[in-house]
C-alpha positions as CSV (number, residue, x, y, z in Angstrom):
1,M,7.8,5.8,17.0
2,S,7.3,9.9,17.3
3,A,4.5,11.7,16.1
4,V,6.7,13.2,13.4
5,A,7.5,10.3,12.5
6,S,4.1,8.9,12.1
7,I,3.0,12.0,10.0
8,F,5.9,11.6,7.9
9,M,5.2,8.0,6.9
10,V,1.3,9.1,6.3
11,V,2.4,12.0,4.2
12,F,4.8,9.8,2.4
13,A,1.7,6.9,1.7
14,I,-0.2,9.6,0.1
15,V,2.3,11.0,-2.4
16,T,3.3,7.8,-3.5
17,A,-0.4,6.2,-3.9
18,I,-1.1,9.5,-5.7
19,R,2.1,9.0,-8.1
20,L,1.4,5.2,-8.5
21,E,-2.2,5.8,-9.4
22,R,-1.2,8.5,-11.9
23,Q,1.1,5.7,-13.4
24,G,-1.6,3.5,-13.8
25,V,-1.3,1.1,-11.0
26,T,-4.8,-0.4,-9.8
27,R,-5.4,-2.7,-6.9
28,D,-6.0,-6.3,-7.9
29,T,-9.1,-7.5,-7.3
30,D,-7.3,-10.3,-4.6
31,P,-9.3,-10.9,-1.8
32,L,-6.3,-10.8,0.5
33,L,-5.6,-7.5,2.1
34,F,-7.6,-5.9,-0.5
35,G,-5.1,-6.4,-3.3
36,V,-2.8,-3.7,-2.3
37,C,0.2,-5.7,-1.7
38,S,-0.2,-7.7,-4.9
39,S,-0.1,-4.6,-6.8
40,L,2.6,-3.2,-5.3
41,A,4.7,-6.6,-5.9
42,R,3.6,-6.4,-9.1
43,H,4.4,-2.7,-10.0
44,Y,8.0,-3.1,-8.4
45,D,8.7,-6.5,-9.9
46,L,8.7,-8.0,-6.3
47,S,7.6,-11.6,-4.4
48,V,4.1,-10.8,-3.0
49,F,5.3,-12.8,0.2
50,W,7.9,-10.2,1.1
51,V,5.4,-7.3,0.3
52,R,3.0,-9.0,2.5
53,L,5.4,-9.4,5.2
54,I,6.1,-6.0,5.4
55,A,2.6,-4.8,5.3
56,V,1.6,-6.7,8.4
57,A,4.7,-5.4,10.2
58,L,3.7,-2.1,9.5
59,I,-0.1,-2.8,10.2
60,G,1.1,-3.4,14.0
61,H,1.3,0.6,14.2
62,P,-1.5,2.8,14.1
63,A,0.5,5.0,11.3
64,G,0.9,1.5,9.3
65,T,-2.3,1.0,9.3
66,L,-3.5,4.3,8.2
67,C,-0.8,4.2,5.5
68,Y,-2.4,1.0,4.2
69,L,-5.8,2.3,4.5
70,V,-4.7,5.3,2.2
71,F,-3.5,2.7,-0.4
72,V,-6.9,1.1,-0.3
73,S,-8.4,4.3,-0.8
74,L,-6.4,6.0,-3.2
75,L,-5.7,3.4,-5.6
76,P,-8.6,2.1,-8.0
77,T,-9.8,-1.3,-8.2
78,G,-8.4,-3.0,-11.7
79,K,-7.8,-6.2,-12.9
80,K,-7.1,-9.7,-11.4
81,A,-3.4,-10.6,-11.4
């Protein structure tokens, strides 16, 4: 993945996390992967299995790890799903 694509991916994650936070999306108090995947699955009405599978695939790349950390840091902790 090129540096430009990595930067785009991180900027997209920041913008998306801020938009979701403004919509009231919070991280679940789920112990697996900081609750980000279950919160995103609940918000987009998807199976948490597929969201976690995609997250694990993305975390394999440094930009994906940075994107995941953006979601962990910008989405506030909320209720358990």
